PDB file with SEQRES, HELIX, SHEET and CRYST1 records, atoms N, CA, C and O in Angstrom:
SEQRES   1 A   77  MET ALA LYS ALA LYS PRO VAL GLU THR ASP ILE GLU VAL          
SEQRES   2 A   77  ARG ARG GLU ARG GLY MET ALA VAL VAL VAL ILE GLY TRP          
SEQRES   3 A   77  LEU LEU TRP GLY PHE ALA LEU LEU PHE LEU PHE PHE ARG          
SEQRES   4 A   77  PRO ALA GLU ILE ARG ARG GLY GLY THR GLY ILE LEU TYR          
SEQRES   5 A   77  ALA VAL LEU ALA LEU GLY ALA VAL GLY LEU LEU LEU ASN          
SEQRES   6 A   77  ILE ILE GLY TRP ARG ILE ARG SER ARG ARG ALA LYS              
HELIX    1 AA1 VAL A    7  PHE A   37  1                                  31    
HELIX    2 AA2 ARG A   39  ARG A   45  1                                   7    
HELIX    3 AA3 GLY A   49  SER A   73  1                                  25    
CRYST1    1.000    1.000    1.000  90.00  90.00  90.00 P 1           1          
ATOM      1  N   MET A   1      36.841 -14.759  -4.796  1.00  0.00           N  
ATOM      2  CA  MET A   1      36.384 -13.762  -3.855  1.00  0.00           C  
ATOM      3  C   MET A   1      35.068 -14.261  -3.228  1.00  0.00           C  
ATOM      4  O   MET A   1      34.180 -14.743  -3.930  1.00  0.00           O  
ATOM      5  N   ALA A   2      34.963 -14.138  -1.923  1.00  0.00           N  
ATOM      6  CA  ALA A   2      33.793 -14.627  -1.197  1.00  0.00           C  
ATOM      7  C   ALA A   2      32.631 -13.661  -1.344  1.00  0.00           C  
ATOM      8  O   ALA A   2      32.808 -12.443  -1.377  1.00  0.00           O  
ATOM      9  N   LYS A   3      31.444 -14.231  -1.432  1.00  0.00           N  
ATOM     10  CA  LYS A   3      30.253 -13.412  -1.536  1.00  0.00           C  
ATOM     11  C   LYS A   3      29.877 -12.880  -0.151  1.00  0.00           C  
ATOM     12  O   LYS A   3      29.953 -13.593   0.850  1.00  0.00           O  
ATOM     13  N   ALA A   4      29.477 -11.636  -0.124  1.00  0.00           N  
ATOM     14  CA  ALA A   4      29.034 -11.033   1.153  1.00  0.00           C  
ATOM     15  C   ALA A   4      27.569 -11.406   1.406  1.00  0.00           C  
ATOM     16  O   ALA A   4      26.748 -11.381   0.490  1.00  0.00           O  
ATOM     17  N   LYS A   5      27.259 -11.746   2.635  1.00  0.00           N  
ATOM     18  CA  LYS A   5      25.889 -12.069   2.997  1.00  0.00           C  
ATOM     19  C   LYS A   5      25.077 -10.784   3.082  1.00  0.00           C  
ATOM     20  O   LYS A   5      25.600  -9.750   3.497  1.00  0.00           O  
ATOM     21  N   PRO A   6      23.836 -10.833   2.702  1.00  0.00           N  
ATOM     22  CA  PRO A   6      22.992  -9.642   2.889  1.00  0.00           C  
ATOM     23  C   PRO A   6      22.874  -9.282   4.358  1.00  0.00           C  
ATOM     24  O   PRO A   6      22.810 -10.160   5.218  1.00  0.00           O  
ATOM     25  N   VAL A   7      22.846  -8.011   4.636  1.00  0.00           N  
ATOM     26  CA  VAL A   7      22.792  -7.542   6.015  1.00  0.00           C  
ATOM     27  C   VAL A   7      21.484  -7.978   6.656  1.00  0.00           C  
ATOM     28  O   VAL A   7      21.462  -8.302   7.844  1.00  0.00           O  
ATOM     29  N   GLU A   8      20.390  -7.992   5.894  1.00  0.00           N  
ATOM     30  CA  GLU A   8      19.094  -8.394   6.457  1.00  0.00           C  
ATOM     31  C   GLU A   8      19.107  -9.819   6.987  1.00  0.00           C  
ATOM     32  O   GLU A   8      18.533 -10.100   8.039  1.00  0.00           O  
ATOM     33  N   THR A   9      19.756 -10.709   6.268  1.00  0.00           N  
ATOM     34  CA  THR A   9      19.851 -12.104   6.720  1.00  0.00           C  
ATOM     35  C   THR A   9      20.601 -12.186   8.028  1.00  0.00           C  
ATOM     36  O   THR A   9      20.196 -12.908   8.939  1.00  0.00           O  
ATOM     37  N   ASP A  10      21.682 -11.456   8.125  1.00  0.00           N  
ATOM     38  CA  ASP A  10      22.480 -11.462   9.360  1.00  0.00           C  
ATOM     39  C   ASP A  10      21.677 -10.918  10.530  1.00  0.00           C  
ATOM     40  O   ASP A  10      21.756 -11.444  11.640  1.00  0.00           O  
ATOM     41  N   ILE A  11      20.910  -9.871  10.287  1.00  0.00           N  
ATOM     42  CA  ILE A  11      20.102  -9.266  11.355  1.00  0.00           C  
ATOM     43  C   ILE A  11      19.027 -10.270  11.803  1.00  0.00           C  
ATOM     44  O   ILE A  11      18.768 -10.423  12.996  1.00  0.00           O  
ATOM     45  N   GLU A  12      18.403 -10.954  10.825  1.00  0.00           N  
ATOM     46  CA  GLU A  12      17.361 -11.928  11.184  1.00  0.00           C  
ATOM     47  C   GLU A  12      17.931 -13.106  11.986  1.00  0.00           C  
ATOM     48  O   GLU A  12      17.337 -13.550  12.968  1.00  0.00           O  
ATOM     49  N   VAL A  13      19.090 -13.599  11.548  1.00  0.00           N  
ATOM     50  CA  VAL A  13      19.734 -14.699  12.257  1.00  0.00           C  
ATOM     51  C   VAL A  13      20.064 -14.275  13.687  1.00  0.00           C  
ATOM     52  O   VAL A  13      19.841 -15.035  14.630  1.00  0.00           O  
ATOM     53  N   ARG A  14      20.582 -13.087  13.843  1.00  0.00           N  
ATOM     54  CA  ARG A  14      20.951 -12.580  15.170  1.00  0.00           C  
ATOM     55  C   ARG A  14      19.692 -12.434  16.042  1.00  0.00           C  
ATOM     56  O   ARG A  14      19.709 -12.788  17.221  1.00  0.00           O  
ATOM     57  N   ARG A  15      18.615 -11.920  15.465  1.00  0.00           N  
ATOM     58  CA  ARG A  15      17.377 -11.779  16.246  1.00  0.00           C  
ATOM     59  C   ARG A  15      16.820 -13.117  16.678  1.00  0.00           C  
ATOM     60  O   ARG A  15      16.382 -13.280  17.817  1.00  0.00           O  
ATOM     61  N   GLU A  16      16.837 -14.076  15.763  1.00  0.00           N  
ATOM     62  CA  GLU A  16      16.323 -15.413  16.098  1.00  0.00           C  
ATOM     63  C   GLU A  16      17.192 -16.088  17.162  1.00  0.00           C  
ATOM     64  O   GLU A  16      16.675 -16.713  18.088  1.00  0.00           O  
ATOM     65  N   ARG A  17      18.503 -15.957  17.023  1.00  0.00           N  
ATOM     66  CA  ARG A  17      19.394 -16.570  17.997  1.00  0.00           C  
ATOM     67  C   ARG A  17      19.222 -15.907  19.374  1.00  0.00           C  
ATOM     68  O   ARG A  17      19.197 -16.586  20.401  1.00  0.00           O  
ATOM     69  N   GLY A  18      19.107 -14.594  19.376  1.00  0.00           N  
ATOM     70  CA  GLY A  18      18.927 -13.877  20.644  1.00  0.00           C  
ATOM     71  C   GLY A  18      17.611 -14.234  21.295  1.00  0.00           C  
ATOM     72  O   GLY A  18      17.541 -14.382  22.515  1.00  0.00           O  
ATOM     73  N   MET A  19      16.554 -14.375  20.490  1.00  0.00           N  
ATOM     74  CA  MET A  19      15.257 -14.731  21.048  1.00  0.00           C  
ATOM     75  C   MET A  19      15.256 -16.151  21.589  1.00  0.00           C  
ATOM     76  O   MET A  19      14.603 -16.430  22.594  1.00  0.00           O  
ATOM     77  N   ALA A  20      15.976 -17.047  20.937  1.00  0.00           N  
ATOM     78  CA  ALA A  20      16.081 -18.430  21.413  1.00  0.00           C  
ATOM     79  C   ALA A  20      16.747 -18.444  22.807  1.00  0.00           C  
ATOM     80  O   ALA A  20      16.310 -19.164  23.705  1.00  0.00           O  
ATOM     81  N   VAL A  21      17.794 -17.650  22.964  1.00  0.00           N  
ATOM     82  CA  VAL A  21      18.499 -17.586  24.257  1.00  0.00           C  
ATOM     83  C   VAL A  21      17.568 -16.993  25.327  1.00  0.00           C  
ATOM     84  O   VAL A  21      17.580 -17.444  26.472  1.00  0.00           O  
ATOM     85  N   VAL A  22      16.781 -16.005  24.967  1.00  0.00           N  
ATOM     86  CA  VAL A  22      15.845 -15.386  25.904  1.00  0.00           C  
ATOM     87  C   VAL A  22      14.778 -16.413  26.322  1.00  0.00           C  
ATOM     88  O   VAL A  22      14.431 -16.500  27.500  1.00  0.00           O  
ATOM     89  N   VAL A  23      14.268 -17.177  25.371  1.00  0.00           N  
ATOM     90  CA  VAL A  23      13.258 -18.173  25.697  1.00  0.00           C  
ATOM     91  C   VAL A  23      13.811 -19.249  26.632  1.00  0.00           C  
ATOM     92  O   VAL A  23      13.123 -19.700  27.548  1.00  0.00           O  
ATOM     93  N   ILE A  24      15.036 -19.647  26.398  1.00  0.00           N  
ATOM     94  CA  ILE A  24      15.672 -20.623  27.308  1.00  0.00           C  
ATOM     95  C   ILE A  24      15.812 -20.041  28.712  1.00  0.00           C  
ATOM     96  O   ILE A  24      15.596 -20.735  29.706  1.00  0.00           O  
ATOM     97  N   GLY A  25      16.172 -18.770  28.782  1.00  0.00           N  
ATOM     98  CA  GLY A  25      16.261 -18.091  30.079  1.00  0.00           C  
ATOM     99  C   GLY A  25      14.924 -18.065  30.802  1.00  0.00           C  
ATOM    100  O   GLY A  25      14.857 -18.315  32.005  1.00  0.00           O  
ATOM    101  N   TRP A  26      13.832 -17.753  30.048  1.00  0.00           N  
ATOM    102  CA  TRP A  26      12.503 -17.756  30.688  1.00  0.00           C  
ATOM    103  C   TRP A  26      12.072 -19.148  31.091  1.00  0.00           C  
ATOM    104  O   TRP A  26      11.395 -19.310  32.106  1.00  0.00           O  
ATOM    105  N   LEU A  27      12.450 -20.169  30.314  1.00  0.00           N  
ATOM    106  CA  LEU A  27      12.128 -21.539  30.720  1.00  0.00           C  
ATOM    107  C   LEU A  27      12.815 -21.898  32.030  1.00  0.00           C  
ATOM    108  O   LEU A  27      12.224 -22.552  32.890  1.00  0.00           O  
ATOM    109  N   LEU A  28      14.060 -21.469  32.178  1.00  0.00           N  
ATOM    110  CA  LEU A  28      14.766 -21.737  33.449  1.00  0.00           C  
ATOM    111  C   LEU A  28      14.075 -21.030  34.613  1.00  0.00           C  
ATOM    112  O   LEU A  28      13.994 -21.581  35.711  1.00  0.00           O  
ATOM    113  N   TRP A  29      13.573 -19.805  34.380  1.00  0.00           N  
ATOM    114  CA  TRP A  29      12.833 -19.116  35.430  1.00  0.00           C  
ATOM    115  C   TRP A  29      11.552 -19.857  35.777  1.00  0.00           C  
ATOM    116  O   TRP A  29      11.153 -19.920  36.940  1.00  0.00           O  
ATOM    117  N   GLY A  30      10.912 -20.419  34.759  1.00  0.00           N  
ATOM    118  CA  GLY A  30       9.707 -21.222  34.998  1.00  0.00           C  
ATOM    119  C   GLY A  30       9.990 -22.460  35.852  1.00  0.00           C  
ATOM    120  O   GLY A  30       9.226 -22.800  36.755  1.00  0.00           O  
ATOM    121  N   PHE A  31      11.109 -23.126  35.543  1.00  0.00           N  
ATOM    122  CA  PHE A  31      11.499 -24.271  36.337  1.00  0.00           C  
ATOM    123  C   PHE A  31      11.831 -23.863  37.761  1.00  0.00           C  
ATOM    124  O   PHE A  31      11.517 -24.589  38.704  1.00  0.00           O  
ATOM    125  N   ALA A  32      12.456 -22.722  37.926  1.00  0.00           N  
ATOM    126  CA  ALA A  32      12.761 -22.232  39.278  1.00  0.00           C  
ATOM    127  C   ALA A  32      11.460 -22.005  40.060  1.00  0.00           C  
ATOM    128  O   ALA A  32      11.391 -22.324  41.247  1.00  0.00           O  
ATOM    129  N   LEU A  33      10.433 -21.458  39.405  1.00  0.00           N  
ATOM    130  CA  LEU A  33       9.152 -21.249  40.078  1.00  0.00           C  
ATOM    131  C   LEU A  33       8.507 -22.592  40.441  1.00  0.00           C  
ATOM    132  O   LEU A  33       7.883 -22.713  41.495  1.00  0.00           O  
ATOM    133  N   LEU A  34       8.653 -23.589  39.584  1.00  0.00           N  
ATOM    134  CA  LEU A  34       8.148 -24.913  39.920  1.00  0.00           C  
ATOM    135  C   LEU A  34       8.855 -25.485  41.139  1.00  0.00           C  
ATOM    136  O   LEU A  34       8.236 -26.112  41.999  1.00  0.00           O  
ATOM    137  N   PHE A  35      10.157 -25.261  41.197  1.00  0.00           N  
ATOM    138  CA  PHE A  35      10.920 -25.729  42.365  1.00  0.00           C  
ATOM    139  C   PHE A  35      10.438 -25.041  43.628  1.00  0.00           C  
ATOM    140  O   PHE A  35      10.370 -25.665  44.686  1.00  0.00           O  
ATOM    141  N   LEU A  36      10.099 -23.745  43.530  1.00  0.00           N  
ATOM    142  CA  LEU A  36       9.598 -23.025  44.695  1.00  0.00           C  
ATOM    143  C   LEU A  36       8.277 -23.592  45.176  1.00  0.00           C  
ATOM    144  O   LEU A  36       7.974 -23.527  46.368  1.00  0.00           O  
ATOM    145  N   PHE A  37       7.494 -24.140  44.280  1.00  0.00           N  
ATOM    146  CA  PHE A  37       6.225 -24.767  44.648  1.00  0.00           C  
ATOM    147  C   PHE A  37       6.470 -25.922  45.603  1.00  0.00           C  
ATOM    148  O   PHE A  37       5.658 -26.155  46.499  1.00  0.00           O  
ATOM    149  N   PHE A  38       7.569 -26.653  45.438  1.00  0.00           N  
ATOM    150  CA  PHE A  38       7.870 -27.790  46.307  1.00  0.00           C  
ATOM    151  C   PHE A  38       8.721 -27.428  47.499  1.00  0.00           C  
ATOM    152  O   PHE A  38       9.079 -28.304  48.287  1.00  0.00           O  
ATOM    153  N   ARG A  39       9.054 -26.169  47.652  1.00  0.00           N  
ATOM    154  CA  ARG A  39       9.922 -25.722  48.774  1.00  0.00           C  
ATOM    155  C   ARG A  39       9.305 -25.989  50.138  1.00  0.00           C  
ATOM    156  O   ARG A  39      10.035 -26.439  51.022  1.00  0.00           O  
ATOM    157  N   PRO A  40       8.011 -25.747  50.382  1.00  0.00           N  
ATOM    158  CA  PRO A  40       7.486 -25.993  51.732  1.00  0.00           C  
ATOM    159  C   PRO A  40       7.634 -27.442  52.192  1.00  0.00           C  
ATOM    160  O   PRO A  40       7.895 -27.692  53.369  1.00  0.00           O  
ATOM    161  N   ALA A  41       7.472 -28.380  51.295  1.00  0.00           N  
ATOM    162  CA  ALA A  41       7.640 -29.795  51.669  1.00  0.00           C  
ATOM    163  C   ALA A  41       9.079 -30.081  52.053  1.00  0.00           C  
ATOM    164  O   ALA A  41       9.338 -30.891  52.943  1.00  0.00           O  
ATOM    165  N   GLU A  42      10.009 -29.425  51.391  1.00  0.00           N  
ATOM    166  CA  GLU A  42      11.405 -29.663  51.710  1.00  0.00           C  
ATOM    167  C   GLU A  42      11.784 -29.015  53.048  1.00  0.00           C  
ATOM    168  O   GLU A  42      12.607 -29.554  53.787  1.00  0.00           O  
ATOM    169  N   ILE A  43      11.194 -27.878  53.354  1.00  0.00           N  
ATOM    170  CA  ILE A  43      11.466 -27.224  54.655  1.00  0.00           C  
ATOM    171  C   ILE A  43      11.040 -28.146  55.795  1.00  0.00           C  
ATOM    172  O   ILE A  43      11.754 -28.292  56.787  1.00  0.00           O  
ATOM    173  N   ARG A  44       9.878 -28.760  55.644  1.00  0.00           N  
ATOM    174  CA  ARG A  44       9.381 -29.679  56.672  1.00  0.00           C  
ATOM    175  C   ARG A  44      10.329 -30.866  56.860  1.00  0.00           C  
ATOM    176  O   ARG A  44      10.457 -31.412  57.955  1.00  0.00           O  
ATOM    177  N   ARG A  45      10.993 -31.252  55.759  1.00  0.00           N  
ATOM    178  CA  ARG A  45      11.953 -32.354  55.820  1.00  0.00           C  
ATOM    179  C   ARG A  45      13.284 -31.916  56.403  1.00  0.00           C  
ATOM    180  O   ARG A  45      14.075 -32.744  56.854  1.00  0.00           O  
ATOM    181  N   GLY A  46      13.528 -30.618  56.393  1.00  0.00           N  
ATOM    182  CA  GLY A  46      14.781 -30.096  56.961  1.00  0.00           C  
ATOM    183  C   GLY A  46      15.882 -29.880  55.952  1.00  0.00           C  
ATOM    184  O   GLY A  46      17.038 -29.718  56.342  1.00  0.00           O  
ATOM    185  N   GLY A  47      15.572 -29.872  54.674  1.00  0.00           N  
ATOM    186  CA  GLY A  47      16.613 -29.710  53.655  1.00  0.00           C  
ATOM    187  C   GLY A  47      16.665 -28.287  53.124  1.00  0.00           C  
ATOM    188  O   GLY A  47      15.745 -27.496  53.337  1.00  0.00           O  
ATOM    189  N   THR A  48      17.749 -27.972  52.433  1.00  0.00           N  
ATOM    190  CA  THR A  48      17.898 -26.659  51.805  1.00  0.00           C  
ATOM    191  C   THR A  48      18.362 -26.797  50.336  1.00  0.00           C  
ATOM    192  O   THR A  48      18.728 -25.801  49.712  1.00  0.00           O  
ATOM    193  N   GLY A  49      18.346 -27.990  49.804  1.00  0.00           N  
ATOM    194  CA  GLY A  49      18.850 -28.198  48.451  1.00  0.00           C  
ATOM    195  C   GLY A  49      18.021 -27.521  47.359  1.00  0.00           C  
ATOM    196  O   GLY A  49      18.561 -27.051  46.357  1.00  0.00           O  
ATOM    197  N   ILE A  50      16.695 -27.477  47.568  1.00  0.00           N  
ATOM    198  CA  ILE A  50      15.851 -26.851  46.558  1.00  0.00           C  
ATOM    199  C   ILE A  50      16.107 -25.360  46.468  1.00  0.00           C  
ATOM    200  O   ILE A  50      16.065 -24.788  45.379  1.00  0.00           O  
ATOM    201  N   LEU A  51      16.373 -24.724  47.599  1.00  0.00           N  
ATOM    202  CA  LEU A  51      16.669 -23.292  47.601  1.00  0.00           C  
ATOM    203  C   LEU A  51      17.901 -22.994  46.743  1.00  0.00           C  
ATOM    204  O   LEU A  51      17.900 -22.037  45.968  1.00  0.00           O  
ATOM    205  N   TYR A  52      18.939 -23.800  46.876  1.00  0.00           N  
ATOM    206  CA  TYR A  52      20.140 -23.594  46.081  1.00  0.00           C  
ATOM    207  C   TYR A  52      19.871 -23.824  44.608  1.00  0.00           C  
ATOM    208  O   TYR A  52      20.409 -23.119  43.754  1.00  0.00           O  
ATOM    209  N   ALA A  53      19.034 -24.816  44.307  1.00  0.00           N  
ATOM    210  CA  ALA A  53      18.674 -25.097  42.914  1.00  0.00           C  
ATOM    211  C   ALA A  53      17.888 -23.942  42.332  1.00  0.00           C  
ATOM    212  O   ALA A  53      18.105 -23.575  41.177  1.00  0.00           O  
ATOM    213  N   VAL A  54      16.980 -23.357  43.100  1.00  0.00           N  
ATOM    214  CA  VAL A  54      16.184 -22.211  42.642  1.00  0.00           C  
ATOM    215  C   VAL A  54      17.087 -21.033  42.393  1.00  0.00           C  
ATOM    216  O   VAL A  54      16.949 -20.351  41.377  1.00  0.00           O  
ATOM    217  N   LEU A  55      18.014 -20.776  43.301  1.00  0.00           N  
ATOM    218  CA  LEU A  55      18.927 -19.661  43.101  1.00  0.00           C  
ATOM    219  C   LEU A  55      19.814 -19.848  41.872  1.00  0.00           C  
ATOM    220  O   LEU A  55      20.056 -18.899  41.127  1.00  0.00           O  
ATOM    221  N   ALA A  56      20.296 -21.069  41.662  1.00  0.00           N  
ATOM    222  CA  ALA A  56      21.144 -21.346  40.507  1.00  0.00           C  
ATOM    223  C   ALA A  56      20.348 -21.203  39.213  1.00  0.00           C  
ATOM    224  O   ALA A  56      20.822 -20.574  38.268  1.00  0.00           O  
ATOM    225  N   LEU A  57      19.128 -21.786  39.154  1.00  0.00           N  
ATOM    226  CA  LEU A  57      18.313 -21.665  37.953  1.00  0.00           C  
ATOM    227  C   LEU A  57      17.925 -20.215  37.684  1.00  0.00           C  
ATOM    228  O   LEU A  57      17.916 -19.780  36.533  1.00  0.00           O  
ATOM    229  N   GLY A  58      17.608 -19.478  38.720  1.00  0.00           N  
ATOM    230  CA  GLY A  58      17.247 -18.068  38.568  1.00  0.00           C  
ATOM    231  C   GLY A  58      18.428 -17.234  38.035  1.00  0.00           C  
ATOM    232  O   GLY A  58      18.260 -16.389  37.155  1.00  0.00           O  
ATOM    233  N   ALA A  59      19.615 -17.489  38.586  1.00  0.00           N  
ATOM    234  CA  ALA A  59      20.787 -16.747  38.152  1.00  0.00           C  
ATOM    235  C   ALA A  59      21.156 -17.044  36.701  1.00  0.00           C  
ATOM    236  O   ALA A  59      21.451 -16.135  35.924  1.00  0.00           O  
ATOM    237  N   VAL A  60      21.135 -18.325  36.349  1.00  0.00           N  
ATOM    238  CA  VAL A  60      21.449 -18.701  34.965  1.00  0.00           C  
ATOM    239  C   VAL A  60      20.381 -18.178  34.019  1.00  0.00           C  
ATOM    240  O   VAL A  60      20.707 -17.708  32.930  1.00  0.00           O  
ATOM    241  N   GLY A  61      19.124 -18.247  34.404  1.00  0.00           N  
ATOM    242  CA  GLY A  61      18.043 -17.715  33.590  1.00  0.00           C  
ATOM    243  C   GLY A  61      18.172 -16.218  33.354  1.00  0.00           C  
ATOM    244  O   GLY A  61      17.974 -15.732  32.240  1.00  0.00           O  
ATOM    245  N   LEU A  62      18.503 -15.503  34.403  1.00  0.00           N  
ATOM    246  CA  LEU A  62      18.689 -14.047  34.278  1.00  0.00           C  
ATOM    247  C   LEU A  62      19.883 -13.751  33.351  1.00  0.00           C  
ATOM    248  O   LEU A  62      19.803 -12.870  32.495  1.00  0.00           O  
ATOM    249  N   LEU A  63      20.963 -14.475  33.523  1.00  0.00           N  
ATOM    250  CA  LEU A  63      22.129 -14.280  32.675  1.00  0.00           C  
ATOM    251  C   LEU A  63      21.805 -14.543  31.211  1.00  0.00           C  
ATOM    252  O   LEU A  63      22.232 -13.791  30.335  1.00  0.00           O  
ATOM    253  N   LEU A  64      21.052 -15.609  30.941  1.00  0.00           N  
ATOM    254  CA  LEU A  64      20.683 -15.926  29.556  1.00  0.00           C  
ATOM    255  C   LEU A  64      19.735 -14.868  28.981  1.00  0.00           C  
ATOM    256  O   LEU A  64      19.815 -14.548  27.795  1.00  0.00           O  
ATOM    257  N   ASN A  65      18.848 -14.329  29.805  1.00  0.00           N  
ATOM    258  CA  ASN A  65      17.981 -13.261  29.323  1.00  0.00           C  
ATOM    259  C   ASN A  65      18.790 -12.022  28.949  1.00  0.00           C  
ATOM    260  O   ASN A  65      18.538 -11.413  27.909  1.00  0.00           O  
ATOM    261  N   ILE A  66      19.737 -11.649  29.766  1.00  0.00           N  
ATOM    262  CA  ILE A  66      20.577 -10.498  29.468  1.00  0.00           C  
ATOM    263  C   ILE A  66      21.396 -10.724  28.220  1.00  0.00           C  
ATOM    264  O   ILE A  66      21.475  -9.840  27.367  1.00  0.00           O  
ATOM    265  N   ILE A  67      22.015 -11.896  28.093  1.00  0.00           N  
ATOM    266  CA  ILE A  67      22.811 -12.202  26.919  1.00  0.00           C  
ATOM    267  C   ILE A  67      21.936 -12.188  25.662  1.00  0.00           C  
ATOM    268  O   ILE A  67      22.337 -11.644  24.634  1.00  0.00           O  
ATOM    269  N   GLY A  68      20.739 -12.787  25.742  1.00  0.00           N  
ATOM    270  CA  GLY A  68      19.852 -12.821  24.589  1.00  0.00           C  
ATOM    271  C   GLY A  68      19.436 -11.441  24.135  1.00  0.00           C  
ATOM    272  O   GLY A  68      19.415 -11.158  22.937  1.00  0.00           O  
ATOM    273  N   TRP A  69      19.104 -10.574  25.083  1.00  0.00           N  
ATOM    274  CA  TRP A  69      18.706  -9.214  24.701  1.00  0.00           C  
ATOM    275  C   TRP A  69      19.868  -8.436  24.122  1.00  0.00           C  
ATOM    276  O   TRP A  69      19.675  -7.600  23.239  1.00  0.00           O  
ATOM    277  N   ARG A  70      21.085  -8.700  24.609  1.00  0.00           N  
ATOM    278  CA  ARG A  70      22.261  -8.016  24.037  1.00  0.00           C  
ATOM    279  C   ARG A  70      22.553  -8.521  22.624  1.00  0.00           C  
ATOM    280  O   ARG A  70      22.968  -7.738  21.770  1.00  0.00           O  
ATOM    281  N   ILE A  71      22.347  -9.809  22.362  1.00  0.00           N  
ATOM    282  CA  ILE A  71      22.541 -10.344  21.035  1.00  0.00           C  
ATOM    283  C   ILE A  71      21.530  -9.715  20.070  1.00  0.00           C  
ATOM    284  O   ILE A  71      21.877  -9.331  18.954  1.00  0.00           O  
ATOM    285  N   ARG A  72      20.280  -9.618  20.516  1.00  0.00           N  
ATOM    286  CA  ARG A  72      19.231  -9.064  19.651  1.00  0.00           C  
ATOM    287  C   ARG A  72      19.436  -7.600  19.376  1.00  0.00           C  
ATOM    288  O   ARG A  72      19.127  -7.141  18.276  1.00  0.00           O  
ATOM    289  N   SER A  73      19.947  -6.841  20.331  1.00  0.00           N  
ATOM    290  CA  SER A  73      20.045  -5.394  20.168  1.00  0.00           C  
ATOM    291  C   SER A  73      21.345  -4.937  19.523  1.00  0.00           C  
ATOM    292  O   SER A  73      21.522  -3.753  19.235  1.00  0.00           O  
ATOM    293  N   ARG A  74      22.256  -5.886  19.297  1.00  0.00           N  
ATOM    294  CA  ARG A  74      23.533  -5.492  18.676  1.00  0.00           C  
ATOM    295  C   ARG A  74      23.301  -4.989  17.258  1.00  0.00           C  
ATOM    296  O   ARG A  74      22.567  -5.607  16.487  1.00  0.00           O  
ATOM    297  N   ARG A  75      23.919  -3.878  16.919  1.00  0.00           N  
ATOM    298  CA  ARG A  75      23.721  -3.277  15.599  1.00  0.00           C  
ATOM    299  C   ARG A  75      24.593  -3.959  14.559  1.00  0.00           C  
ATOM    300  O   ARG A  75      25.622  -4.555  14.877  1.00  0.00           O  
ATOM    301  N   ALA A  76      24.167  -3.861  13.339  1.00  0.00           N  
ATOM    302  CA  ALA A  76      24.921  -4.413  12.220  1.00  0.00           C  
ATOM    303  C   ALA A  76      26.180  -3.592  11.996  1.00  0.00           C  
ATOM    304  O   ALA A  76      26.176  -2.371  12.153  1.00  0.00           O  
ATOM    305  N   LYS A  77      27.250  -4.270  11.629  1.00  0.00           N  
ATOM    306  CA  LYS A  77      28.533  -3.561  11.432  1.00  0.00           C  
ATOM    307  C   LYS A  77      28.645  -3.098  10.004  1.00  0.00           C  
ATOM    308  O   LYS A  77      29.644  -2.483   9.630  1.00  0.00           O  
TER     309      LYS A  77                                                      
END                                                                             
């Protein structure tokens, strides 16, 4: 018969995993802001690639933040 894990350990693991996902999401938002810093130079060159990169990084960062908060807030079964 398999031993049951303590509920506290499961909750802690879930909180740590959720917070890690949230931190990765915030890092992606930070990189998106860094890309925006270089946007004026790209506009002068006539390109739009940085804008698409900023939008992609922002969307993925937001998605990871939402997923991380949902992982952290999930109740123990």
